[in-house]
N, C-alpha and C positions, 0 to 999 in steps of 0.2 A: 252778683246781686245778693247772694245769701238766701235765696228762696229754698224752702223745704217742701212746698206743696205746689202742684200745678192743677188748677181747676179747669175742667173742660165740660162742654155740653155733651149730651148723649150722642149727638150726631157724629162726633169725632171719636167715639169710643173704640172703634175698630182700627183707627188710624195709628194709634200709639201703642208701643210695646212697654208694658209696665216694668218689665225687667230692665230696660234701658234707663228708665227713670230711677228705679231703685238702685242701680249700679252707681248712679250719680248722687245718691242720697236724697232723692226727691220722690215724694208720694204723689202718684197720679190719682186724682179724685174726679169722678164723673158725677155731675150734679144735675138733677131735674129742675128746671126752672118753670115757674108758672107764667103763662102769658100775662102780660100787663094789659088790661083792657082800658081803653081811653076814648074820649070823645073825639070823633073825627069830623065834627060839625055836620055838614050835610051829607057826608058819605057814610056808608056802613063800615063798622069796624071789621077788619080782617085779621084774625090771629096769626101769629108766626111770621110776620114780615120782618124785615131787617131792623137793626138798631137805628138806622136812618129814619125810618118811619116813627119809631118811638121818640127820637130826639126832635122830630119835626112837630109833634103834637103835644109834647109835655115839657114842663119846666124842669130844670135840673133838680129842684126840690122834690117834685113829684116822682122823678125817676129814682132818686136816692131813697125816698120813703118806701118805694116798692122793693128796691134791692135790700134794704135793711129789714123788711118784713120777711124776706126769704131765709134769713139766718136763724 
């Protein structure tokens, strides 16, 4: 694929060996993401749920705007 970086959330930081990635010419990066808060209509927002919940309550444009604000 030609990738040179692998981006992972902090939850998987202990799962990967950076040396294995480096040996393959790939930089392992751990990135803190901010929870995306969104309107859940009559339910209370619960942070940290899966991407399925985010996809259920948000348009693709809203999700992309949040992801672009993280960079």
